[in-house]
DSSP file (Angstrom, degrees, kcal/mol; ACC not computed):
  #  RESIDUE AA STRUCTURE BP1 BP2  ACC     N-H-->O    O-->H-N    N-H-->O    O-->H-N    TCO  KAPPA ALPHA  PHI   PSI    X-CA   Y-CA   Z-CA
    1    1 A X              0   0    0      0, 0.0     2,-0.1     0, 0.0    26,-0.0   0.000 360.0 360.0 360.0 148.2    9.9    4.2   -1.0
    2    2 A X        -     0   0    0      7,-0.1     7,-2.5     6,-0.1     2,-0.3  -0.425 360.0-169.5 -65.8 136.5   13.1    4.0    1.1
    3    3 A X  E     -A    8   0A   0      5,-0.3     2,-0.4    -2,-0.1     5,-0.2  -0.887  24.9-148.8-127.9 159.2   16.2    4.3   -0.9
    4    4 A X  E >  S-A    7   0A   0      3,-3.2     3,-1.4    -2,-0.3     6,-0.0  -0.983  92.2 -17.2-123.9 114.4   19.9    3.8   -0.5
    5    5 A X  T 3  S-     0   0    0     -2,-0.4    -1,-0.1     1,-0.3     3,-0.1   0.867 130.6 -52.0  55.0  39.3   21.9    6.2   -2.8
    6    6 A X  T 3  S+     0   0    0      1,-0.2     2,-0.4    30,-0.1    -1,-0.3   0.475 118.8 106.4  81.8   0.6   18.7    6.8   -4.9
    7    7 A X  E <  S-A    4   0A   0     -3,-1.4    -3,-3.2    29,-0.1    -1,-0.2  -0.910  85.6 -87.1-117.2 143.3   18.1    3.1   -5.4
    8    8 A X  E     -A    3   0A   0     -2,-0.4    -5,-0.3    -5,-0.2     5,-0.1  -0.188  56.5 -99.7 -46.8 127.5   15.3    1.1   -3.8
    9    9 A X    >>  -     0   0    0     -7,-2.5     4,-1.8     1,-0.2     3,-0.8  -0.310  25.2-137.6 -54.6 124.5   16.6   -0.2   -0.4
   10   10 A X  H 3> S+     0   0    0      1,-0.3     4,-2.3     2,-0.2    -1,-0.2   0.790 102.8  59.5 -58.5 -29.0   17.7   -3.9   -0.9
   11   11 A X  H 3> S+     0   0    0      2,-0.2     4,-2.1     1,-0.2    -1,-0.3   0.873 105.2  49.0 -67.0 -36.7   16.1   -4.8    2.4
   12   12 A X  H <> S+     0   0    0     -3,-0.8     4,-2.7     2,-0.2     5,-0.2   0.915 109.4  51.4 -66.9 -43.2   12.8   -3.6    1.2
   13   13 A X  H  X S+     0   0    0     -4,-1.8     4,-2.6     1,-0.2    -2,-0.2   0.914 110.5  49.9 -59.0 -43.0   13.2   -5.6   -2.0
   14   14 A X  H  X S+     0   0    0     -4,-2.3     4,-2.0     2,-0.2    -1,-0.2   0.915 111.2  48.4 -63.7 -43.4   13.9   -8.7    0.0
   15   15 A X  H  X S+     0   0    0     -4,-2.1     4,-2.0     2,-0.2     5,-0.2   0.933 113.2  46.9 -63.5 -45.6   10.9   -8.2    2.3
   16   16 A X  H  X S+     0   0    0     -4,-2.7     4,-2.9     1,-0.2    -2,-0.2   0.932 112.1  51.1 -60.3 -45.9    8.6   -7.7   -0.8
   17   17 A X  H  < S+     0   0    0     -4,-2.6    -1,-0.2     1,-0.2    -2,-0.2   0.859 111.6  47.0 -61.9 -36.4   10.0  -10.7   -2.5
   18   18 A X  H  < S+     0   0    0     -4,-2.0     3,-0.3    -5,-0.2    -1,-0.2   0.847 118.5  40.4 -75.8 -32.5    9.5  -12.9    0.6
   19   19 A X  H  < S+     0   0    0     -4,-2.0    -2,-0.2     1,-0.2     2,-0.2   0.813 132.0  22.9 -82.9 -31.1    5.9  -11.7    1.2
   20   20 A X  S >< S-     0   0    0     -4,-2.9     3,-2.1    -5,-0.2    -1,-0.2  -0.593  80.2-159.0-137.6  72.5    4.9  -11.7   -2.5
   21   21 A X  T 3  S+     0   0    0     -3,-0.3     3,-0.1     1,-0.3    -3,-0.1  -0.264  79.4  12.6 -56.6 133.3    7.1  -14.0   -4.6
   22   22 A X  T 3  S+     0   0    0      1,-0.3    -1,-0.3    -5,-0.1     2,-0.1   0.344  93.5 136.0  84.6  -6.0    7.0  -13.1   -8.3
   23   23 A X    <   -     0   0    0     -3,-2.1    -1,-0.3    -7,-0.2     2,-0.2  -0.450  54.9-119.1 -75.9 148.0    5.3   -9.7   -7.7
   24   24 A X        -     0   0    0     -2,-0.1     2,-0.4    -3,-0.1    -1,-0.1  -0.552  20.7-142.0 -81.7 149.4    6.6   -6.7   -9.6
   25   25 A X        -     0   0    0     -2,-0.2     2,-0.3     2,-0.0   -12,-0.0  -0.944  17.0-169.6-114.3 134.3    8.0   -3.7   -7.7
   26   26 A X        +     0   0    0     -2,-0.4     2,-0.3     2,-0.0     0, 0.0  -0.862   7.0 176.4-121.3 158.6    7.3   -0.1   -8.9
   27   27 A X        -     0   0    0     -2,-0.3     2,-0.6     2,-0.1    -2,-0.0  -0.967  28.4-124.8-151.6 160.1    8.7    3.2   -7.8
   28   28 A X        +     0   0    0     -2,-0.3     2,-0.3     2,-0.0    -2,-0.0  -0.952  44.4 152.2-113.8 115.9    8.4    6.8   -8.8
   29   29 A X        +     0   0    0     -2,-0.6     2,-0.3     4,-0.0    -2,-0.1  -0.966  16.6 176.3-142.7 156.0   11.7    8.4   -9.7
   30   30 A X    >>  +     0   0    0     -2,-0.3     3,-1.2     0, 0.0     4,-0.5  -0.959  52.8   7.2-151.8 165.2   13.1   11.2  -11.8
   31   31 A X  H 3> S-     0   0    0     -2,-0.3     4,-2.1     1,-0.3     3,-0.2  -0.325 129.2  -7.7  63.0-136.7   16.4   12.9  -12.5
   32   32 A X  H 3> S+     0   0    0      1,-0.2     4,-2.3     2,-0.2    -1,-0.3   0.808 136.0  58.1 -65.8 -30.4   19.4   11.4  -10.8
   33   33 A X  H <> S+     0   0    0     -3,-1.2     4,-2.3     2,-0.2    -1,-0.2   0.912 107.6  47.7 -64.1 -42.6   17.2    9.0   -8.8
   34   34 A X  H  X S+     0   0    0     -4,-0.5     4,-2.6     2,-0.2     5,-0.2   0.922 110.2  52.1 -63.8 -43.0   15.8    7.6  -12.1
   35   35 A X  H  X S+     0   0    0     -4,-2.1     4,-2.5     1,-0.2    -2,-0.2   0.911 109.9  49.3 -55.8 -44.2   19.3    7.3  -13.5
   36   36 A X  H  X S+     0   0    0     -4,-2.3     4,-1.4     2,-0.2    -1,-0.2   0.903 110.6  50.0 -64.0 -41.8   20.3    5.3  -10.4
   37   37 A X  H  <>S+     0   0    0     -4,-2.3     5,-2.4   -31,-0.2    -2,-0.2   0.916 111.6  47.6 -66.1 -41.1   17.3    3.0  -10.7
   38   38 A X  H ><5S+     0   0    0     -4,-2.6     3,-1.7     1,-0.2    -2,-0.2   0.913 110.2  53.0 -64.5 -41.7   18.1    2.3  -14.4
   39   39 A X  H 3<5S+     0   0    0     -4,-2.5    -1,-0.2     1,-0.3    -2,-0.2   0.795 105.2  56.4 -61.7 -27.8   21.8    1.7  -13.5
   40   40 A X  T 3<5S-     0   0    0     -4,-1.4    -1,-0.3    -3,-0.2    -2,-0.2   0.442 130.3 -94.2 -85.0  -0.4   20.5   -0.8  -10.9
   41   41 A X  T < 5S+     0   0    0     -3,-1.7    -3,-0.2     1,-0.3    -2,-0.1   0.444  79.4 136.3 107.7  -0.9   18.7   -2.8  -13.5
   42   42 A X      < -     0   0    0     -5,-2.4     2,-0.5    -6,-0.2    -1,-0.3  -0.444  46.6-134.6 -78.8 157.2   15.2   -1.3  -13.3
   43   43 A X        -     0   0    0     -2,-0.1     2,-0.2     0, 0.0    -5,-0.0  -0.952  14.8-127.7-116.1 122.7   13.2   -0.4  -16.5
   44   44 A X        -     0   0    0     -2,-0.5     3,-0.1     1,-0.1   -10,-0.0  -0.483  16.9-166.8 -67.3 136.2   11.4    2.9  -16.9
   45   45 A X        -     0   0    0      1,-0.4     2,-0.3    -2,-0.2    -1,-0.1   0.728  50.2 -81.7 -94.6 -26.6    7.8    2.4  -17.9
   46   46 A X        -     0   0    0      2,-0.0    -1,-0.4     0, 0.0     2,-0.0  -0.858  63.9 -35.7 145.9 179.8    6.9    6.0  -18.8
   47   47 A X        -     0   0    0     -2,-0.3     2,-0.4    -3,-0.1     0, 0.0  -0.323  55.4-123.1 -70.3 151.3    5.9    9.3  -17.3
   48   48 A X        -     0   0    0     -2,-0.0     2,-0.5     2,-0.0    -1,-0.1  -0.795  23.1-159.0 -92.3 135.8    3.6    9.4  -14.3
   49   49 A X        -     0   0    0     -2,-0.4     2,-0.4     2,-0.0     0, 0.0  -0.958   2.8-163.3-118.1 134.3    0.3   11.4  -14.7
   50   50 A X        -     0   0    0     -2,-0.5     2,-0.5     2,-0.0    -2,-0.0  -0.943   3.5-160.4-115.4 134.9   -1.6   12.7  -11.8
   51   51 A X        -     0   0    0     -2,-0.4     2,-0.4     2,-0.0    -2,-0.0  -0.951   5.4-169.2-118.6 135.9   -5.2   13.8  -12.1
   52   52 A X        -     0   0    0     -2,-0.5     2,-0.5     2,-0.0    -2,-0.0  -0.973   8.4-154.5-125.5 135.1   -6.9   16.1   -9.6
   53   53 A X        -     0   0    0     -2,-0.4     2,-0.3     0, 0.0    -2,-0.0  -0.937  20.0-129.9-108.7 127.8  -10.6   16.9   -9.4
   54   54 A X        -     0   0    0     -2,-0.5     2,-0.3     1,-0.1    -2,-0.0  -0.566  23.2-124.8 -74.5 134.5  -11.6   20.1   -7.8
   55   55 A X              0   0    0     -2,-0.3    -1,-0.1     1,-0.1     0, 0.0  -0.600 360.0 360.0 -78.4 140.2  -14.2   19.7   -5.2
   56   56 A X              0   0    0     -2,-0.3    -1,-0.1     0, 0.0    -2,-0.0   0.441 360.0 360.0-101.3 360.0  -17.3   21.9   -5.8
């Protein structure tokens, strides 16, 4: 997602809020980006897990 100084771009938040009032916004961040998101008021939900299946 587009960010400004590691935080979700406010213009994107405004667009999402106008198109989907009351919807939650998620992002995937770690390190200093995660710190910036938390400082901006976001709440971390937990680690992200990715699963890959090898094609046979």
